[in-house]
TIVO-2410 file (N, C-alpha, C; in nm, 3 decimals):
# residues 150
REC num residu      c1      c2      c3 atome chaine
REC   1      M  18.854  11.537  14.045     N      A
REC   1      M  18.960  11.611  13.981    CA      A
REC   1      M  19.056  11.519  13.905     C      A
REC   2      L  19.076  11.399  13.958     N      A
REC   2      L  19.163  11.305  13.888    CA      A
REC   2      L  19.104  11.264  13.753     C      A
REC   3      F  18.972  11.256  13.747     N      A
REC   3      F  18.911  11.224  13.618    CA      A
REC   3      F  18.936  11.335  13.517     C      A
REC   4      N  18.933  11.461  13.563     N      A
REC   4      N  18.964  11.574  13.474    CA      A
REC   4      N  19.106  11.563  13.421     C      A
REC   5      I  19.199  11.528  13.509     N      A
REC   5      I  19.338  11.512  13.469    CA      A
REC   5      I  19.349  11.401  13.365     C      A
REC   6      L  19.285  11.288  13.392     N      A
REC   6      L  19.290  11.174  13.299    CA      A
REC   6      L  19.230  11.210  13.164     C      A
REC   7      A  19.114  11.272  13.165     N      A
REC   7      A  19.048  11.306  13.039    CA      A
REC   7      A  19.132  11.404  12.956     C      A
REC   8      M  19.183  11.507  13.019     N      A
REC   8      M  19.262  11.606  12.946    CA      A
REC   8      M  19.398  11.549  12.904     C      A
REC   9      F  19.454  11.461  12.986     N      A
REC   9      F  19.579  11.395  12.948    CA      A
REC   9      F  19.560  11.314  12.821     C      A
REC  10      L  19.457  11.230  12.818     N      A
REC  10      L  19.433  11.146  12.700    CA      A
REC  10      L  19.399  11.230  12.577     C      A
REC  11      L  19.317  11.333  12.595     N      A
REC  11      L  19.281  11.420  12.483    CA      A
REC  11      L  19.403  11.495  12.430     C      A
REC  12      T  19.481  11.554  12.520     N      A
REC  12      T  19.598  11.631  12.479    CA      A
REC  12      T  19.702  11.542  12.415     C      A
REC  13      F  19.725  11.425  12.473     N      A
REC  13      F  19.822  11.333  12.417    CA      A
REC  13      F  19.783  11.295  12.274     C      A
REC  14      T  19.656  11.264  12.254     N      A
REC  14      T  19.608  11.223  12.122    CA      A
REC  14      T  19.617  11.338  12.021     C      A
REC  15      V  19.569  11.455  12.060     N      A
REC  15      V  19.570  11.569  11.969    CA      A
REC  15      V  19.714  11.611  11.937     C      A
REC  16      A  19.799  11.618  12.038     N      A
REC  16      A  19.939  11.659  12.015    CA      A
REC  16      A  20.011  11.558  11.926     C      A
REC  17      H  19.983  11.431  11.947     N      A
REC  17      H  20.050  11.329  11.866    CA      A
REC  17      H  20.005  11.337  11.720     C      A
REC  18      L  19.876  11.346  11.699     N      A
REC  18      L  19.825  11.356  11.562    CA      A
REC  18      L  19.869  11.485  11.495     C      A
REC  19      Y  19.868  11.595  11.570     N      A
REC  19      Y  19.912  11.723  11.516    CA      A
REC  19      Y  20.059  11.718  11.476     C      A
REC  20      S  20.141  11.659  11.560     N      A
REC  20      S  20.284  11.650  11.530    CA      A
REC  20      S  20.313  11.561  11.409     C      A
REC  21      L  20.230  11.461  11.388     N      A
REC  21      L  20.251  11.372  11.275    CA      A
REC  21      L  20.205  11.432  11.142     C      A
REC  22      F  20.094  11.506  11.146     N      A
REC  22      F  20.033  11.548  11.020    CA      A
REC  22      F  20.047  11.696  10.987     C      A
REC  23      V  20.085  11.779  11.081     N      A
REC  23      V  20.097  11.923  11.055    CA      A
REC  23      V  20.243  11.963  11.075     C      A
REC  24      P  20.313  11.994  10.968     N      A
REC  24      P  20.455  12.030  10.982    CA      A
REC  24      P  20.474  12.175  11.026     C      A
REC  25      F  20.444  12.202  11.153     N      A
REC  25      F  20.459  12.337  11.208    CA      A
REC  25      F  20.554  12.331  11.325     C      A
REC  26      Y  20.656  12.414  11.322     N      A
REC  26      Y  20.756  12.414  11.429    CA      A
REC  26      Y  20.776  12.556  11.480     C      A
REC  27      V  20.798  12.569  11.608     N      A
REC  27      V  20.826  12.699  11.667    CA      A
REC  27      V  20.975  12.709  11.690     C      A
REC  28      F  21.036  12.814  11.636     N      A
REC  28      F  21.178  12.838  11.656    CA      A
REC  28      F  21.196  12.969  11.731     C      A
REC  29      L  21.283  12.968  11.829     N      A
REC  29      L  21.313  13.087  11.907    CA      A
REC  29      L  21.464  13.100  11.914     C      A
REC  30      A  21.518  13.205  11.855     N      A
REC  30      A  21.663  13.229  11.849    CA      A
REC  30      A  21.736  13.109  11.790     C      A
REC  31      G  21.676  13.048  11.690     N      A
REC  31      G  21.739  12.936  11.622    CA      A
REC  31      G  21.719  12.801  11.689     C      A
REC  32      Y  21.648  12.796  11.802     N      A
REC  32      Y  21.623  12.671  11.873    CA      A
REC  32      Y  21.481  12.624  11.847     C      A
REC  33      H  21.468  12.495  11.822     N      A
REC  33      H  21.336  12.435  11.802    CA      A
REC  33      H  21.273  12.414  11.940     C      A
REC  34      I  21.162  12.480  11.964     N      A
REC  34      I  21.092  12.469  12.092    CA      A
REC  34      I  20.989  12.358  12.081     C      A
REC  35      H  21.017  12.247  12.144     N      A
REC  35      H  20.926  12.132  12.141    CA      A
REC  35      H  20.811  12.156  12.238     C      A
REC  36      H  20.699  12.084  12.218     N      A
REC  36      H  20.584  12.109  12.303    CA      A
REC  36      H  20.597  12.052  12.444     C      A
REC  37      F  20.700  11.974  12.472     N      A
REC  37      F  20.717  11.932  12.611    CA      A
REC  37      F  20.761  12.050  12.698     C      A
REC  38      Y  20.823  12.152  12.637     N      A
REC  38      Y  20.857  12.273  12.714    CA      A
REC  38      Y  20.730  12.344  12.759     C      A
REC  39      Y  20.631  12.350  12.672     N      A
REC  39      Y  20.503  12.409  12.711    CA      A
REC  39      Y  20.439  12.328  12.824     C      A
REC  40      G  20.449  12.196  12.813     N      A
REC  40      G  20.394  12.110  12.917    CA      A
REC  40      G  20.462  12.131  13.051     C      A
REC  41      M  20.596  12.146  13.049     N      A
REC  41      M  20.668  12.171  13.175    CA      A
REC  41      M  20.629  12.306  13.235     C      A
REC  42      L  20.614  12.407  13.151     N      A
REC  42      L  20.574  12.539  13.199    CA      A
REC  42      L  20.433  12.533  13.259     C      A
REC  43      I  20.342  12.465  13.191     N      A
REC  43      I  20.205  12.451  13.241    CA      A
REC  43      I  20.205  12.377  13.375     C      A
REC  44      L  20.281  12.268  13.384     N      A
REC  44      L  20.286  12.193  13.511    CA      A
REC  44      L  20.348  12.274  13.624     C      A
REC  45      A  20.450  12.351  13.594     N      A
REC  45      A  20.514  12.433  13.697    CA      A
REC  45      A  20.416  12.538  13.751     C      A
REC  46      I  20.349  12.608  13.661     N      A
REC  46      I  20.255  12.712  13.704    CA      A
REC  46      I  20.137  12.653  13.780     C      A
REC  47      T  20.078  12.547  13.725     N      A
REC  47      T  19.961  12.489  13.791    CA      A
REC  47      T  19.996  12.423  13.924     C      A
REC  48      S  20.116  12.370  13.937     N      A
REC  48      S  20.156  12.310  14.064    CA      A
REC  48      S  20.169  12.417  14.172     C      A
REC  49      I  20.228  12.528  14.137     N      A
REC  49      I  20.243  12.636  14.235    CA      A
REC  49      I  20.106  12.691  14.274     C      A
REC  50      V  20.021  12.717  14.176     N      A
REC  50      V  19.888  12.769  14.205    CA      A
REC  50      V  19.808  12.667  14.286     C      A
REC  51      G  19.819  12.541  14.253     N      A
REC  51      G  19.746  12.436  14.324    CA      A
REC  51      G  19.788  12.424  14.470     C      A
REC  52      V  19.915  12.451  14.498     N      A
REC  52      V  19.963  12.441  14.636    CA      A
REC  52      V  19.917  12.560  14.720     C      A
REC  53      V  19.910  12.678  14.660     N      A
REC  53      V  19.880  12.797  14.739    CA      A
REC  53      V  19.731  12.830  14.747     C      A
REC  54      T  19.646  12.761  14.675     N      A
REC  54      T  19.503  12.793  14.678    CA      A
REC  54      T  19.426  12.693  14.762     C      A
REC  55      N  19.318  12.742  14.820     N      A
REC  55      N  19.228  12.656  14.897    CA      A
REC  55      N  19.092  12.643  14.830     C      A
REC  56      H  19.071  12.712  14.719     N      A
REC  56      H  18.940  12.716  14.655    CA      A
REC  56      H  18.922  12.594  14.564     C      A
REC  57      D  18.814  12.522  14.586     N      A
REC  57      D  18.787  12.403  14.506    CA      A
REC  57      D  18.766  12.435  14.359     C      A
REC  58      G  18.705  12.549  14.331     N      A
REC  58      G  18.683  12.587  14.191    CA      A
REC  58      G  18.814  12.607  14.116     C      A
REC  59      V  18.911  12.667  14.184     N      A
REC  59      V  19.042  12.689  14.122    CA      A
REC  59      V  19.113  12.555  14.104     C      A
REC  60      R  19.108  12.470  14.205     N      A
REC  60      R  19.172  12.339  14.193    CA      A
REC  60      R  19.107  12.255  14.083     C      A
REC  61      H  18.976  12.268  14.071     N      A
REC  61      H  18.905  12.197  13.965    CA      A
REC  61      H  18.954  12.246  13.828     C      A
REC  62      F  18.965  12.377  13.810     N      A
REC  62      F  19.013  12.436  13.685    CA      A
REC  62      F  19.158  12.394  13.658     C      A
REC  63      I  19.240  12.394  13.762     N      A
REC  63      I  19.381  12.358  13.748    CA      A
REC  63      I  19.397  12.211  13.708     C      A
REC  64      S  19.305  12.126  13.753     N      A
REC  64      S  19.318  11.984  13.721    CA      A
REC  64      S  19.314  11.961  13.570     C      A
REC  65      Y  19.237  12.041  13.499     N      A
REC  65      Y  19.236  12.030  13.352    CA      A
REC  65      Y  19.374  12.064  13.295     C      A
REC  66      W  19.433  12.170  13.346     N      A
REC  66      W  19.563  12.216  13.295    CA      A
REC  66      W  19.675  12.120  13.331     C      A
REC  67      I  19.664  12.053  13.445     N      A
REC  67      I  19.764  11.952  13.481    CA      A
REC  67      I  19.759  11.838  13.378     C      A
REC  68      G  19.640  11.795  13.341     N      A
REC  68      G  19.626  11.692  13.239    CA      A
REC  68      G  19.684  11.735  13.106     C      A
REC  69      I  19.664  11.861  13.069     N      A
REC  69      I  19.721  11.913  12.945    CA      A
REC  69      I  19.872  11.911  12.950     C      A
REC  70      G  19.929  11.956  13.062     N      A
REC  70      G  20.075  11.957  13.077    CA      A
REC  70      G  20.135  11.818  13.070     C      A
REC  71      I  20.073  11.723  13.138     N      A
REC  71      I  20.122  11.585  13.135    CA      A
REC  71      I  20.111  11.528  12.995     C      A
REC  72      G  20.001  11.557  12.926     N      A
REC  72      G  19.983  11.508  12.790    CA      A
REC  72      G  20.089  11.560  12.695     C      A
REC  73      L  20.124  11.687  12.706     N      A
REC  73      L  20.226  11.745  12.620    CA      A
REC  73      L  20.364  11.685  12.647     C      A
REC  74      I  20.394  11.661  12.773     N      A
REC  74      I  20.524  11.603  12.808    CA      A
REC  74      I  20.533  11.457  12.762     C      A
REC  75      V  20.431  11.379  12.793     N      A
REC  75      V  20.435  11.236  12.761    CA      A
REC  75      V  20.437  11.215  12.610     C      A
REC  76      D  20.372  11.302  12.534     N      A
REC  76      D  20.374  11.287  12.389    CA      A
REC  76      D  20.516  11.294  12.335     C      A
REC  77      E  20.600  11.376  12.393     N      A
REC  77      E  20.737  11.388  12.343    CA      A
REC  77      E  20.837  11.315  12.431     C      A
REC  78      L  20.788  11.232  12.521     N      A
REC  78      L  20.878  11.156  12.607    CA      A
REC  78      L  20.966  11.062  12.526     C      A
REC  79      G  20.911  11.004  12.422     N      A
REC  79      G  20.990  10.918  12.334    CA      A
REC  79      G  21.104  10.993  12.269     C      A
REC  80      L  21.077  11.117  12.228     N      A
REC  80      L  21.182  11.201  12.170    CA      A
REC  80      L  21.290  11.229  12.273     C      A
REC  81      L  21.249  11.257  12.396     N      A
REC  81      L  21.347  11.283  12.502    CA      A
REC  81      L  21.433  11.159  12.531     C      A
REC  82      L  21.370  11.044  12.535     N      A
REC  82      L  21.444  10.920  12.562    CA      A
REC  82      L  21.530  10.878  12.444     C      A
REC  83      N  21.483  10.908  12.326     N      A
REC  83      N  21.550  10.865  12.205    CA      A
REC  83      N  21.670  10.954  12.168     C      A
REC  84      C  21.665  11.080  12.204     N      A
REC  84      C  21.770  11.174  12.163    CA      A
REC  84      C  21.878  11.190  12.269     C      A
REC  85      T  21.875  11.112  12.371     N      A
REC  85      T  21.980  11.121  12.472    CA      A
REC  85      T  22.073  11.003  12.454     C      A
REC  86      G  22.196  11.029  12.456     N      A
REC  86      G  22.294  10.923  12.438    CA      A
REC  86      G  22.425  10.980  12.390     C      A
REC  87      E  22.523  10.897  12.386     N      A
REC  87      E  22.656  10.942  12.345    CA      A
REC  87      E  22.690  10.900  12.203     C      A
REC  88      K  22.591  10.849  12.130     N      A
REC  88      K  22.616  10.809  11.992    CA      A
REC  88      K  22.633  10.933  11.905     C      A
REC  89      V  22.735  10.931  11.824     N      A
REC  89      V  22.758  11.041  11.732    CA      A
REC  89      V  22.667  11.021  11.612     C      A
REC  90      G  22.603  11.128  11.570     N      A
REC  90      G  22.515  11.120  11.455    CA      A
REC  90      G  22.384  11.051  11.485     C      A
REC  91      L  22.340  11.054  11.610     N      A
REC  91      L  22.214  10.991  11.649    CA      A
REC  91      L  22.098  11.066  11.586     C      A
REC  92      A  22.017  11.000  11.511     N      A
REC  92      A  21.899  11.061  11.450    CA      A
REC  92      A  21.783  11.050  11.547     C      A
REC  93      C  21.734  11.163  11.592     N      A
REC  93      C  21.622  11.163  11.685    CA      A
REC  93      C  21.494  11.130  11.611     C      A
REC  94      Q  21.415  11.044  11.670     N      A
REC  94      Q  21.290  11.003  11.609    CA      A
REC  94      Q  21.174  11.041  11.700     C      A
REC  95      Y  21.076  11.107  11.640     N      A
REC  95      Y  20.957  11.144  11.717    CA      A
REC  95      Y  20.875  11.020  11.751     C      A
REC  96      L  20.865  10.929  11.655     N      A
REC  96      L  20.788  10.806  11.678    CA      A
REC  96      L  20.872  10.708  11.757     C      A
REC  97      F  20.836  10.688  11.880     N      A
REC  97      F  20.907  10.598  11.970    CA      A
REC  97      F  20.806  10.495  12.017     C      A
REC  98      P  20.831  10.367  11.999     N      A
REC  98      P  20.727  10.266  12.027    CA      A
REC  98      P  20.679  10.264  12.171     C      A
REC  99      N  20.761  10.300  12.265     N      A
REC  99      N  20.721  10.290  12.406    CA      A
REC  99      N  20.639  10.410  12.454     C      A
REC 100      T  20.620  10.511  12.370     N      A
REC 100      T  20.543  10.628  12.410    CA      A
REC 100      T  20.400  10.589  12.447     C      A
REC 101      F  20.339  10.502  12.369     N      A
REC 101      F  20.202  10.461  12.399    CA      A
REC 101      F  20.196  10.374  12.525     C      A
REC 102      D  20.300  10.295  12.548     N      A
REC 102      D  20.306  10.215  12.670    CA      A
REC 102      D  20.312  10.306  12.793     C      A
REC 103      I  20.393  10.410  12.785     N      A
REC 103      I  20.406  10.504  12.896    CA      A
REC 103      I  20.274  10.576  12.919     C      A
REC 104      A  20.208  10.618  12.813     N      A
REC 104      A  20.078  10.685  12.826    CA      A
REC 104      A  19.976  10.591  12.888     C      A
REC 105      L  19.977  10.466  12.849     N      A
REC 105      L  19.884  10.368  12.905    CA      A
REC 105      L  19.912  10.346  13.054     C      A
REC 106      I  20.037  10.338  13.093     N      A
REC 106      I  20.073  10.319  13.234    CA      A
REC 106      I  20.025  10.438  13.316     C      A
REC 107      I  20.046  10.560  13.266     N      A
REC 107      I  20.001  10.679  13.339    CA      A
REC 107      I  19.849  10.679  13.350     C      A
REC 108      A  19.780  10.645  13.242     N      A
REC 108      A  19.633  10.639  13.246    CA      A
REC 108      A  19.586  10.534  13.346     C      A
REC 109      L  19.650  10.419  13.351     N      A
REC 109      L  19.611  10.315  13.447    CA      A
REC 109      L  19.636  10.359  13.591     C      A
REC 110      I  19.747  10.426  13.615     N      A
REC 110      I  19.775  10.477  13.750    CA      A
REC 110      I  19.668  10.577  13.791     C      A
REC 111      L  19.631  10.668  13.701     N      A
REC 111      L  19.524  10.763  13.732    CA      A
REC 111      L  19.392  10.691  13.758     C      A
REC 112      L  19.361  10.589  13.678     N      A
REC 112      L  19.237  10.513  13.700    CA      A
REC 112      L  19.237  10.442  13.835     C      A
REC 113      I  19.350  10.389  13.875     N      A
REC 113      I  19.359  10.324  14.007    CA      A
REC 113      I  19.327  10.424  14.117     C      A
REC 114      F  19.384  10.545  14.107     N      A
REC 114      F  19.357  10.646  14.209    CA      A
REC 114      F  19.214  10.699  14.200     C      A
REC 115      I  19.157  10.702  14.080     N      A
REC 115      I  19.017  10.745  14.067    CA      A
REC 115      I  18.924  10.646  14.139     C      A
REC 116      F  18.949  10.517  14.121     N      A
REC 116      F  18.860  10.417  14.179    CA      A
REC 116      F  18.890  10.383  14.324     C      A
REC 117      F  19.015  10.392  14.366     N      A
REC 117      F  19.051  10.349  14.501    CA      A
REC 117      F  19.094  10.462  14.593     C      A
REC 118      G  19.100  10.586  14.545     N      A
REC 118      G  19.143  10.698  14.629    CA      A
REC 118      G  19.290  10.685  14.664     C      A
REC 119      N  19.323  10.720  14.788     N      A
REC 119      N  19.464  10.712  14.829    CA      A
REC 119      N  19.501  10.577  14.889     C      A
REC 120      K  19.413  10.479  14.882     N      A
REC 120      K  19.443  10.347  14.938    CA      A
REC 120      K  19.565  10.282  14.875     C      A
REC 121      P  19.587  10.293  14.742     N      A
REC 121      P  19.707  10.229  14.685    CA      A
REC 121      P  19.838  10.277  14.747     C      A
REC 122      I  19.843  10.402  14.788     N      A
REC 122      I  19.965  10.451  14.853    CA      A
REC 122      I  19.984  10.380  14.986     C      A
REC 123      R  19.874  10.367  15.060     N      A
REC 123      R  19.883  10.302  15.191    CA      A
REC 123      R  19.915  10.153  15.180     C      A
REC 124      W  19.883  10.090  15.067     N      A
REC 124      W  19.916   9.948  15.049    CA      A
REC 124      W  20.065   9.924  15.054     C      A
REC 125      F  20.145  10.022  15.014     N      A
REC 125      F  20.289  10.006  15.008    CA      A
REC 125      F  20.361  10.061  15.131     C      A
REC 126      L  20.288  10.123  15.222     N      A
REC 126      L  20.349  10.177  15.343    CA      A
REC 126      L  20.359  10.068  15.450     C      A
REC 127      P  20.458  10.077  15.537     N      A
REC 127      P  20.461   9.984  15.652    CA      A
REC 127      P  20.336  10.003  15.737     C      A
REC 128      R  20.291   9.897  15.802     N      A
REC 128      R  20.167   9.904  15.880    CA      A
REC 128      R  20.172  10.011  15.989     C      A
REC 129      S  20.289  10.036  16.046     N      A
REC 129      S  20.300  10.135  16.153    CA      A
REC 129      S  20.278  10.278  16.102     C      A
REC 130      W  20.292  10.301  15.974     N      A
REC 130      W  20.275  10.436  15.919    CA      A
REC 130      W  20.134  10.462  15.868     C      A
REC 131      R  20.053  10.362  15.853     N      A
REC 131      R  19.925  10.376  15.784    CA      A
REC 131      R  19.826  10.466  15.855     C      A
REC 132      N  19.832  10.476  15.986     N      A
REC 132      N  19.735  10.555  16.060    CA      A
REC 132      N  19.790  10.690  16.104     C      A
REC 133      I  19.910  10.724  16.065     N      A
REC 133      I  19.970  10.851  16.104    CA      A
REC 133      I  19.918  10.961  16.012     C      A
REC 134      R  19.863  11.068  16.073     N      A
REC 134      R  19.818  11.181  15.993    CA      A
REC 134      R  19.940  11.261  15.949     C      A
REC 135      S  19.929  11.323  15.836     N      A
REC 135      S  20.041  11.400  15.784    CA      A
REC 135      S  20.051  11.533  15.857     C      A
REC 136      L  20.171  11.591  15.855     N      A
REC 136      L  20.194  11.721  15.916    CA      A
REC 136      L  20.110  11.828  15.846     C      A
REC 137      S  20.098  11.819  15.714     N      A
REC 137      S  20.020  11.919  15.641    CA      A
REC 137      S  19.873  11.914  15.682     C      A
REC 138      Y  19.823  11.794  15.714     N      A
REC 138      Y  19.684  11.781  15.760    CA      A
REC 138      Y  19.666  11.857  15.891     C      A
REC 139      D  19.761  11.840  15.985     N      A
REC 139      D  19.752  11.909  16.113    CA      A
REC 139      D  19.763  12.060  16.096     C      A
REC 140      I  19.850  12.106  16.007     N      A
REC 140      I  19.865  12.250  15.984    CA      A
REC 140      I  19.738  12.308  15.925     C      A
REC 141      E  19.677  12.237  15.829     N      A
REC 141      E  19.552  12.286  15.770    CA      A
REC 141      E  19.442  12.296  15.875     C      A
REC 142      K  19.431  12.198  15.964     N      A
REC 142      K  19.330  12.201  16.069    CA      A
REC 142      K  19.355  12.316  16.165     C      A
REC 143      D  19.483  12.343  16.198     N      A
REC 143      D  19.516  12.456  16.286    CA      A
REC 143      D  19.480  12.589  16.221     C      A
REC 144      I  19.508  12.602  16.094     N      A
REC 144      I  19.477  12.726  16.022    CA      A
REC 144      I  19.325  12.747  16.018     C      A
REC 145      D  19.251  12.640  15.989     N      A
REC 145      D  19.104  12.650  15.988    CA      A
REC 145      D  19.051  12.689  16.125     C      A
REC 146      R  19.108  12.630  16.230     N      A
REC 146      R  19.064  12.661  16.367    CA      A
REC 146      R  19.092  12.808  16.401     C      A
REC 147      I  19.209  12.859  16.362     N      A
REC 147      I  19.246  12.997  16.389    CA      A
REC 147      I  19.157  13.093  16.311     C      A
REC 148      L  19.130  13.062  16.186     N      A
REC 148      L  19.048  13.151  16.104    CA      A
REC 148      L  18.903  13.157  16.150     C      A
REC 149      K  18.854  13.050  16.213     N      A
REC 149      K  18.717  13.048  16.260    CA      A
REC 149      K  18.698  13.130  16.386     C      A
REC 150      K  18.806  13.161  16.457     N      A
REC 150      K  18.794  13.239  16.582    CA      A
REC 150      K  18.762  13.381  16.556     C      A
***
């Protein structure tokens, strides 16, 4: 599933970036310019909720594509978000922000690390006493499975 997220993130980031550069199309709602990071946040919110409440692998597999799309839409306009915040009067917001590609590369590398190493990188940073402790959610899932099998 992480590979699906990575693939859709890279594809969405690339398509959204090229589309924003070469196609002058903007969505306005009540006089406000709706940037595509809003769509990304909405997609991530919906898919996160659905991903938490479902146990079906097929649904989680499908959701993993949409998570990648949401992240791609947000990261593409992350430079705009970082560039347009400040207390400077008359600040001209720029869509092209040099660090946007650096941020996308860092996210892609983090996903690749988890694809190749699983959850081991998280445990590398935990204190040794915590590494073998099972999570509460793991115990709850096992209890629910045990109850449902009866």
